[in-house]
C-alpha positions as CSV (number, residue, x, y, z in Angstrom):
1,M,83.5,51.4,79.0
2,A,84.9,53.9,81.4
3,P,82.5,56.8,82.4
4,I,83.3,60.2,81.1
5,A,84.6,62.5,83.9
6,V,82.4,65.6,84.1
7,D,82.4,68.5,86.5
8,T,79.1,68.7,88.4
9,P,77.7,72.3,88.2
10,K,75.4,73.8,90.7
11,L,71.8,72.8,89.7
12,G,68.5,74.6,89.9
13,L,66.8,77.8,88.6
14,A,68.6,81.0,89.5
15,R,65.2,82.7,89.9
16,P,61.6,81.8,89.4
17,L,60.3,81.9,85.8
18,K,59.0,85.4,84.9
19,P,55.2,85.5,84.4
20,E,55.6,86.9,80.9
21,S,53.5,85.6,78.0
22,S,55.0,83.9,75.0
23,R,52.9,86.4,73.0
24,T,55.8,88.8,73.3
25,K,58.0,86.4,71.3
26,A,58.0,85.6,67.6
27,V,58.2,81.8,68.0
28,M,54.8,80.1,68.3
29,Y,55.3,78.0,71.5
30,R,53.1,75.1,72.6
31,T,51.8,77.1,75.5
32,V,51.6,80.7,76.5
33,D,53.4,79.9,79.8
34,P,57.0,81.1,80.0
35,S,59.8,78.6,79.4
36,P,63.5,79.1,80.1
37,V,65.6,79.9,77.1
38,A,68.5,77.4,76.6
39,V,71.8,78.8,75.4
40,K,74.2,75.9,75.9
41,T,74.2,72.1,76.3
42,D,76.9,69.8,77.4
43,N,77.0,66.1,78.5
44,I,73.6,65.9,80.3
45,Y,73.4,69.6,81.3
46,V,71.3,72.5,79.9
47,T,72.3,76.1,80.6
48,F,69.7,78.9,80.4
49,E,70.3,82.5,79.5
50,D,70.2,83.6,83.2
51,G,73.0,81.1,84.0
52,S,70.8,78.5,85.6
53,V,71.9,74.9,84.9
54,V,69.6,71.8,85.0
55,I,70.0,68.1,84.1
56,D,67.8,67.1,81.1
57,A,66.5,63.9,82.8
58,M,63.9,63.4,80.0
59,G,66.5,63.4,77.2
60,G,64.2,66.0,75.6
61,A,61.3,63.8,74.5
62,A,63.2,60.5,75.2
63,V,65.6,61.5,72.4
64,S,69.1,62.4,73.8
65,I,70.3,58.9,74.6
66,L,73.9,60.0,74.2
67,G,73.4,63.3,75.9
68,F,74.9,66.5,74.4
69,G,78.2,67.3,72.6
70,N,79.3,63.8,71.4
71,Q,82.1,64.9,69.1
72,T,82.1,61.6,67.1
73,V,78.5,62.1,66.1
74,I,79.0,65.8,65.5
75,Q,82.0,65.1,63.2
76,A,80.0,62.5,61.3
77,V,77.3,65.1,60.6
78,K,79.9,67.7,59.5
79,D,81.7,65.2,57.3
80,E,78.5,64.2,55.5
81,M,77.5,67.9,55.0
82,D,80.9,68.5,53.4
83,R,80.7,65.3,51.3
84,C,77.2,65.2,50.0
85,G,74.4,67.8,50.4
86,Y,70.7,67.4,50.1
87,I,69.8,64.5,47.7
88,Y,66.1,64.1,46.9
89,A,65.2,60.4,47.4
90,G,62.8,60.6,44.4
91,F,65.8,61.0,42.1
92,Y,68.8,59.3,43.8
93,S,69.9,57.2,46.7
94,N,72.8,58.3,48.9
95,S,75.6,56.3,50.4
96,A,75.0,57.5,54.0
97,S,71.4,56.1,54.0
98,E,72.6,52.9,52.4
99,R,75.2,52.5,55.1
100,L,72.7,53.2,57.9
101,A,70.1,50.8,56.4
102,S,72.7,48.0,56.1
103,F,73.9,48.5,59.7
104,L,70.4,48.4,61.1
105,I,69.2,45.4,59.1
106,D,72.4,43.5,59.9
107,H,71.7,44.1,63.6
108,S,68.0,43.2,63.5
109,E,68.6,39.5,63.9
110,G,66.7,38.6,60.7
111,D,63.5,40.2,61.9
112,F,63.5,42.8,59.1
113,A,64.5,43.0,55.4
114,G,64.0,46.7,54.7
115,V,64.0,50.1,56.4
116,N,62.6,53.4,55.3
117,F,63.9,56.7,56.7
118,V,61.7,59.7,57.3
119,G,61.9,62.9,59.3
120,G,60.1,62.1,62.6
121,G,57.8,59.9,64.6
122,S,54.5,61.1,63.2
123,E,55.7,60.7,59.6
124,C,56.9,57.2,60.7
125,I,53.5,56.1,62.0
126,E,51.8,57.5,58.9
127,S,54.3,55.5,56.8
128,C,53.6,52.3,58.8
129,L,49.8,52.7,58.2
130,K,50.3,53.3,54.5
131,L,52.7,50.4,54.2
132,A,50.3,48.0,55.9
133,K,47.5,49.1,53.6
134,Q,49.8,48.8,50.6
135,Y,50.8,45.3,51.7
136,W,47.3,44.1,51.3
137,W,46.8,45.9,48.1
138,E,49.9,44.2,46.7
139,K,48.4,40.9,47.7
140,G,45.2,41.7,45.8
141,N,43.1,42.4,48.9
142,T,41.4,45.8,48.7
143,T,39.0,45.3,51.6
144,K,41.5,45.3,54.4
145,R,41.6,49.0,55.2
146,R,40.8,49.4,58.9
147,F,43.2,49.8,61.8
148,I,42.7,48.8,65.4
149,G,44.6,50.7,68.1
150,R,44.4,50.9,71.9
151,K,42.8,53.4,74.2
152,M,45.1,55.7,76.1
153,S,47.6,55.5,73.3
154,Y,49.5,58.3,71.5
155,H,51.2,57.6,68.2
156,G,51.9,61.1,66.9
157,N,50.6,64.5,66.0
158,T,49.4,64.1,62.4
159,I,45.8,63.2,61.8
160,A,46.1,59.4,61.0
161,A,48.5,59.0,63.9
162,L,46.1,60.8,66.3
163,S,43.3,58.6,64.9
164,V,45.0,55.3,65.5
165,G,45.8,56.5,69.0
166,W,43.1,57.2,71.5
167,H,44.0,59.8,74.0
168,P,41.2,62.3,74.7
169,I,43.4,65.1,75.9
170,K,45.7,65.1,72.9
171,R,42.8,64.6,70.4
172,L,40.4,67.1,72.0
173,P,40.7,70.0,69.5
174,F,40.8,67.6,66.6
175,A,38.2,65.0,67.5
176,S,36.0,65.9,64.5
177,L,38.9,65.1,62.1
178,V,39.3,61.5,63.4
179,N,37.9,58.9,60.9
180,E,36.1,56.5,63.2
181,D,35.1,54.3,60.2
182,M,38.7,53.5,59.5
183,F,40.0,53.4,63.1
184,S,38.7,51.6,66.2
185,W,40.2,50.9,69.7
186,V,40.4,48.2,72.3
187,S,41.5,48.6,75.9
188,A,44.9,49.7,77.1
189,A,47.1,47.0,78.5
190,H,48.1,48.1,82.0
191,Y,47.6,45.6,84.8
192,V,48.1,48.2,87.6
193,H,45.3,50.3,86.2
194,D,42.8,47.8,84.8
195,G,43.5,44.3,86.3
196,Q,40.4,43.1,88.2
197,P,40.6,41.9,91.9
198,G,41.9,38.4,91.9
199,E,42.7,38.4,88.2
200,S,46.2,37.2,87.4
201,E,48.3,38.9,84.7
202,A,47.9,35.9,82.4
203,D,44.1,36.0,82.9
204,Y,44.1,39.7,82.2
205,A,46.1,39.2,79.0
206,T,43.6,36.6,77.9
207,R,40.8,39.0,78.5
208,L,42.5,41.7,76.4
209,A,43.2,39.2,73.6
210,D,39.6,38.1,73.7
211,E,38.6,41.8,73.4
212,L,40.8,42.2,70.4
213,D,39.4,39.1,68.8
214,A,35.8,40.3,69.4
215,E,36.6,43.7,67.8
216,I,38.1,42.1,64.7
217,R,35.0,39.9,64.4
218,R,32.7,43.0,64.9
219,L,34.5,44.9,62.1
220,G,34.9,41.8,59.9
221,P,38.3,40.2,59.6
222,E,38.3,40.8,55.9
223,T,38.3,44.6,56.6
224,V,41.1,44.8,59.3
225,A,44.6,45.6,58.0
226,A,46.6,45.8,61.2
227,F,46.7,46.1,65.0
228,V,48.9,49.0,66.2
229,F,50.3,49.2,69.7
230,E,53.3,50.4,71.8
231,P,55.1,47.4,73.4
232,M,55.9,49.8,76.3
233,V,53.5,52.7,76.5
234,A,55.5,56.0,77.0
235,T,54.0,59.4,77.9
236,S,50.3,58.6,77.5
237,I,50.3,56.2,80.5
238,G,53.9,56.5,81.7
239,A,56.4,53.7,81.2
240,A,53.7,51.1,81.2
241,L,54.5,47.4,80.4
242,P,51.9,44.9,79.2
243,P,50.9,41.9,81.3
244,K,52.8,38.6,80.9
245,T,51.7,36.5,77.9
246,Y,50.2,39.5,76.2
247,F,52.4,39.4,73.2
248,T,51.9,35.7,72.4
249,K,48.1,36.0,72.9
250,I,47.5,39.1,70.7
251,K,49.9,37.6,68.0
252,A,47.8,34.5,68.0
253,V,44.6,36.6,67.5
254,C,46.2,38.6,64.6
255,D,47.5,35.4,62.9
256,K,44.1,33.8,63.2
257,H,42.4,36.7,61.4
258,D,45.3,37.5,59.0
259,V,45.9,40.9,60.6
260,L,49.3,42.6,60.6
261,L,51.1,43.4,63.8
262,V,52.6,46.9,64.0
263,C,54.8,48.0,67.0
264,D,55.2,51.7,67.8
265,E,58.7,51.8,69.3
266,I,59.2,55.5,68.6
267,M,60.0,56.3,72.2
268,C,61.0,52.9,73.7
269,G,63.1,51.6,70.8
270,M,66.7,52.0,69.6
271,W,68.3,50.9,72.9
272,R,66.2,53.0,75.3
273,T,65.4,49.9,77.3
274,G,68.8,48.2,76.7
275,K,68.0,46.4,73.4
276,M,67.7,47.6,69.9
277,F,63.9,46.9,70.2
278,T,61.9,46.7,73.4
279,Y,59.9,43.8,72.1
280,W,63.2,41.8,72.2
281,R,63.1,42.2,76.0
282,I,59.4,41.7,76.7
283,G,57.9,40.3,73.4
284,E,58.0,36.6,74.3
285,G,59.6,35.8,71.0
286,V,56.9,37.5,68.9
287,K,58.0,39.1,65.7
288,P,56.0,42.1,64.4
289,D,55.4,42.8,60.7
290,L,56.3,46.5,61.0
291,V,58.1,48.6,63.6
292,A,58.2,52.4,63.9
293,T,61.3,53.9,65.5
294,A,62.6,57.5,66.0
295,K,63.8,59.5,69.0
296,A,67.0,57.6,70.1
297,L,67.7,56.6,66.5
298,G,69.3,60.0,65.9
299,G,69.8,60.8,69.6
300,G,68.8,64.4,69.1
301,Y,71.8,65.2,66.8
302,V,69.7,64.8,63.7
303,P,65.9,64.5,62.9
304,I,65.2,61.0,61.7
305,A,62.8,58.1,62.1
306,A,62.7,54.6,60.6
307,V,60.1,52.1,59.5
308,F,61.3,48.6,59.8
309,A,59.6,46.1,57.4
310,S,59.7,42.3,57.8
311,P,60.6,40.0,54.9
312,K,57.0,39.3,54.4
313,I,56.2,43.0,53.7
314,M,59.2,43.5,51.5
315,D,58.5,40.4,49.5
316,A,55.0,41.6,48.7
317,I,56.3,44.9,47.3
318,H,59.2,43.3,45.4
319,N,56.9,40.7,43.9
320,G,54.1,43.2,43.3
321,S,54.2,46.7,42.0
322,G,57.9,47.3,43.0
323,I,57.0,50.8,44.1
324,W,56.7,52.0,47.7
325,N,54.0,54.7,47.4
326,N,55.3,57.0,50.2
327,G,57.8,59.8,50.5
328,F,58.6,63.1,52.2
329,T,60.9,65.9,51.3
330,Y,63.6,64.6,53.8
331,T,63.1,60.9,53.2
332,S,66.5,59.2,53.4
333,F,68.3,62.6,54.1
334,G,72.0,61.7,54.0
335,V,73.1,64.1,56.8
336,S,70.5,62.6,59.2
337,S,71.5,59.1,58.2
338,A,75.2,59.8,58.9
339,G,74.4,61.2,62.3
340,A,72.1,58.3,63.2
341,L,74.7,55.8,62.0
342,A,77.3,57.3,64.3
343,V,74.8,57.2,67.3
344,Q,73.9,53.6,66.7
345,K,77.5,52.5,66.2
346,I,78.4,54.0,69.6
347,L,75.5,52.3,71.3
348,V,76.4,48.9,69.7
349,E,80.1,49.0,69.9
350,G,80.3,50.7,73.3
351,N,78.4,47.8,75.0
352,Y,75.7,50.1,76.3
353,T,73.3,47.2,76.9
354,D,75.1,46.3,80.1
355,K,75.3,49.9,81.2
356,I,71.6,50.5,80.6
357,Y,70.7,47.4,82.6
358,A,72.8,48.6,85.5
359,L,71.3,52.0,85.4
360,E,67.8,50.5,85.3
361,K,68.5,48.6,88.5
362,Q,69.9,51.8,90.1
363,I,66.8,53.9,89.1
364,G,64.3,51.4,90.4
365,A,66.1,50.8,93.7
366,T,66.7,54.5,94.3
367,L,63.2,55.7,93.5
368,R,61.6,53.0,95.6
369,R,64.0,53.7,98.5
370,E,63.5,57.5,98.4
371,L,59.7,57.2,98.1
372,A,59.1,54.4,100.6
373,G,56.3,55.1,103.0
374,L,54.4,57.5,100.7
375,D,51.7,55.0,99.6
376,D,49.1,57.6,100.3
377,F,50.5,59.7,97.4
378,V,52.6,57.5,95.2
379,A,50.4,55.0,93.3
380,D,53.2,53.3,91.4
381,I,56.8,53.3,90.4
382,R,57.5,51.6,87.1
383,G,59.9,51.4,84.3
384,L,62.4,49.5,82.2
385,G,65.8,50.5,81.0
386,L,66.0,54.3,80.8
387,M,62.2,55.0,80.8
388,W,60.6,55.4,84.2
389,A,57.5,57.0,85.7
390,V,56.2,57.8,89.2
391,E,52.5,57.9,89.3
392,V,50.9,60.1,92.0
393,K,47.4,60.1,93.4
394,A,45.1,61.6,96.0
395,P,44.1,59.2,98.8
396,G,40.6,57.9,98.5
397,Q,39.6,60.2,95.7
398,K,38.7,58.8,92.3
399,D,38.0,62.0,90.4
400,F,40.9,64.0,91.7
401,K,42.5,66.1,88.9
402,P,44.7,68.9,90.3
403,R,47.5,68.4,87.8
404,L,49.9,67.0,90.3
405,G,52.3,65.8,87.5
406,A,52.7,69.4,86.3
407,R,53.5,70.4,89.9
408,V,56.1,67.8,90.2
409,Q,57.6,68.8,86.9
410,Q,57.8,72.5,88.0
411,R,59.3,71.6,91.4
412,A,61.8,69.3,89.8
413,L,62.9,72.1,87.4
414,E,63.4,74.5,90.3
415,L,65.6,71.9,92.0
416,G,67.6,71.3,88.9
417,I,66.2,68.5,86.6
418,T,63.8,68.3,83.7
419,V,61.1,65.7,84.1
420,L,57.8,65.3,82.2
421,G,54.6,65.7,84.2
422,M,51.4,64.4,82.5
423,A,47.8,64.3,83.6
424,G,45.0,61.9,82.8
425,V,46.9,58.7,82.2
426,R,43.9,56.6,83.1
427,E,40.9,56.2,80.8
428,D,38.6,58.0,83.3
429,G,40.9,61.0,83.2
430,D,42.5,60.3,86.5
431,G,46.2,59.6,87.2
432,D,49.2,61.9,87.0
433,I,52.8,60.9,86.3
434,A,56.3,62.4,86.5
435,M,58.5,60.7,84.0
436,I,62.2,60.5,83.2
437,C,64.1,59.1,80.2
438,P,67.7,60.0,81.1
439,P,70.7,59.6,78.7
440,A,72.7,56.4,78.7
441,I,75.9,58.3,79.4
442,C,74.9,59.1,82.9
443,T,77.3,58.2,85.6
444,E,76.1,56.5,88.8
445,E,76.5,59.8,90.6
446,Q,74.5,61.7,88.0
447,M,71.7,59.1,88.1
448,D,71.6,59.2,91.8
449,T,71.2,63.0,91.6
450,I,68.4,62.6,89.1
451,C,66.5,60.1,91.2
452,T,66.9,61.9,94.5
453,I,65.8,65.2,93.0
454,L,62.7,63.6,91.4
455,A,61.9,62.0,94.7
456,Q,62.3,65.3,96.6
457,A,60.1,67.0,94.1
458,V,57.4,64.4,94.7
459,K,57.8,64.8,98.4
460,D,57.6,68.6,98.2
461,V,54.4,68.6,96.1
462,R,52.8,66.1,98.6
463,A,53.7,68.4,101.4
464,E,52.5,71.5,99.5
465,V,49.1,70.1,99.0
466,G,48.8,68.3,102.3
467,A,46.5,65.5,103.3
468,E,43.6,67.9,104.1
469,G,44.1,69.8,100.9
470,L,44.0,66.7,98.9
471,A,40.7,65.6,100.4
472,E,39.2,69.1,100.0
473,V,40.3,69.4,96.3
474,G,39.2,65.9,95.6
475,A,35.8,66.4,97.1
476,A,35.3,69.7,95.2
């Protein structure tokens, strides 16, 4: 697949962001801080109303896997809008959704027998939880109603999704709404953060599996419906992979207690890491019962998410009530399905797996080269495929929380790329990351630009704060 030739514009903000409040605008933004107003997108570039141009190195929220302006996808959406308008899934099916479902199941290597399309990731997680509960109901078991998630997880913005996740910053205003009778949590799975001195990855995985086993026993195996986790943790920890042997050990625990295994691949799935599902790369042959996907499924061209159900789940419904008790206004929306099918066909037929693997190697090598020698500030560089994070720290300070990730994000934007800065990626509230999820259409030159600008932003923030400043702030 030959790279697309693109003229490289001058990158960076034309001027600092104005200190105006979003209260002057009619749109209700996520913060009152000013944000640049985008007026044009093309390839991997975003142009703001003042003429500034930046690279969207986050792909939005790990969404834009094909970048902007893919005419094949755009035409597919236009054609479906001309052919068939909004069809309510409660009344009819539609051919676009049937085609997308067939394509996805045909490429799922036998792991899944059915797929349900909804509007976004939070709806998708809610649907997974409901489908897991309904599975047990179809089997005549009404006591399996509890869900176990992991600490430092984020599964979506709706109440049940917030509940099965455990991220104190994201849940803070809504903590009283979380149903702790129905949801409980075990430790996150991140060896860099939580491995003990002298403990191997395999031993750490055993400890985590033992913890899950103990939690199921505490609750009563007869009450636990499913264990929900991200195979690769995205923004809440930052491109974090589980320890080796983790998948096989937790699967054994779930099987022993008759607990469903639910994978949240909303951010890491649909070719983000080079495979259709990330668990295909790191899952040690384990097959989950349900998988939630979104983001790169529609690539930012259409809003869509998908619940993948294993043959076991589908058989229970077909042999039981025959009714899937779940639906939203835009369930199986044909226009979204047509756009998503075009995106997925491009990724499959364009042999993007090899390209993503090559870009993965380039990202890792470039970031490690550019940030070499900064061990006093850079805690970790980690990633897989097109999801990477740089974790930054203050030397010798455990309780240092100066929002370094946000500073890196701001500096990177000034230099010409969009990255995601997050604070509090460790359970104790420590840890800041700067994260990228670049599009798969990036050329080597574009990826080199992304990585060198991110590295420069990290260096600039380190220099800004300074060794003395770090110690002083950390001791405050």
